[in-house]
N, C-alpha and C positions, 0 to 999 in steps of 0.2 A: 505494498501500499501506501505510496507517493504523494503525501502529506509537504505544503509548505508553509515555511513558518512566519507566521507577519507576526505584525509589530505589534505594541500597543495601542497605537493608533493608525489604518491604512482607508486613504484611500481608496475609495467604491462605484461604479460605477450604478446604475439602473432603471439599463436603458430603452424600456416596453413602458417605462414611468415618463420617460421623456429627460431621464436628470441622468449627462455627460461626469457628472465630477460632485460628491458630496465626501463629506471627509469621520470616518467612523468612530468611533471610543469600539474598542472590543472590547467585550465583559462576558467574560465566563463563571459566573457566576448570571448571568440574565436569563432564563427558562429560552428567549422563544426575544427578537429583533424589534424594537422599537423604529420610528421616522415619527416625527410629525408634521400639524397637517393642521393644513389652516382654514374656514372655508368646508369642513366636511360636510358635505349633504352626497342623501342615499341616492337614487335612483334607476327606477327599473331601463332597458339596455330590450330585446333584445329576446324580450320575457326571465331577465335573471334581473340578481339580485346585484346591482353595479352602490362606488359609492369614489365621489370626484371633489378633489380639494387643492388649493393651492400647496408651494417649497416654498419657502427660499433656504435653494441648496447650498448657498457660499457663505458665510458670514462675512468676510467682506465681501461682500458684495449684494446690497442692502437691497439694488434697483434688480435683479434679476431674480426674476418670482416667475414660477412652476408652472403649471395645468396637468395635473395626473386624473388621467381616471382609471379602475383596473375592475375588477371581475370579485364583490366581494365574495371571502372565502363561507364563513361567522362570523360572526358572535362569538365576546367572550374575554370570559371574569381576570383577569387579570392582576396579581396582587405586584405592588411597585416595592423598589425598595425600602421604603418610610413607613410600608405596612401596608398601606394602603388599595380596599380594590377598587380595579376598575373594567364597567365594561370598552372592552375595544373593538374598534372595525379589526379582522381580520381579510388581509389581500395577500393573492401566492405573484409573487412576480420575479424576473431575470436577476442576477446578480453579476456582475465582471467585481474581479475584489485579483490582484494582476492579471494571471495569465488568463485562469479559472474563471469560466462559469453555469449555475447553476440559477435554477427553478430557490426559491425563500418564501418563508411564509413569513409577513411583517403584518408587523399591528400597528395602528394609528395611534395619534396620539396628540396632544400639549407636549412639545419639551419645548418653548421660547425662551424655559430660565435657563437652560441643560445648555452644554459644555458644547456639548455634539446636538448638531441635529438625526440624527442618526446612531443608533444602537445599536453595534451587531453581538447577538447573546446566542449562546453555545448551541442551540440546535442548526447553525445556517452555515457555523465553523461542522461544528460533525463526522469526527470521521476523513477531511479532508486539509486540518490547518493542525500543524502546535503554533503556542503565544510567546515567541519571546516576548522581554517587557521590561526587558530592560531598552526595547527600543523602539522607534516608535514608524513612521511609511516604509518598513522592509521591500514591497513594490513595488514603489512606485506613485505613480499615476497612470489605471486602466487606459490602453492605446487603445479606441476605438475605431 
């Protein structure tokens, strides 16, 4: 099994959502991956539940806003690190991490006050990566 070594922070891409670059905090203590979502609304498309939301993928570029939409997988109760429980929408989308690409589940939530708009959880990393927390951005920026 070939696992890639990642740092405690990594550049990611979520191309199916139109997000070319976003910094993710790597968190093996978090089960699921979380993504910040503004203006989150549910709607029907082709007789299926979908969600749309907006996102500022780069904190250094507050003018850059990406409008996203994705098929809704389910609603799930998530317990945050401070113990609070929150019902969140769950979507599935493709993650590009370095030269690797694979589908992951993401919960949508308000991470506006957090240092990173994306938290990469252990389900998205399981059997794929090893974390070397001494380093950051070992994989560089994804090449689309």
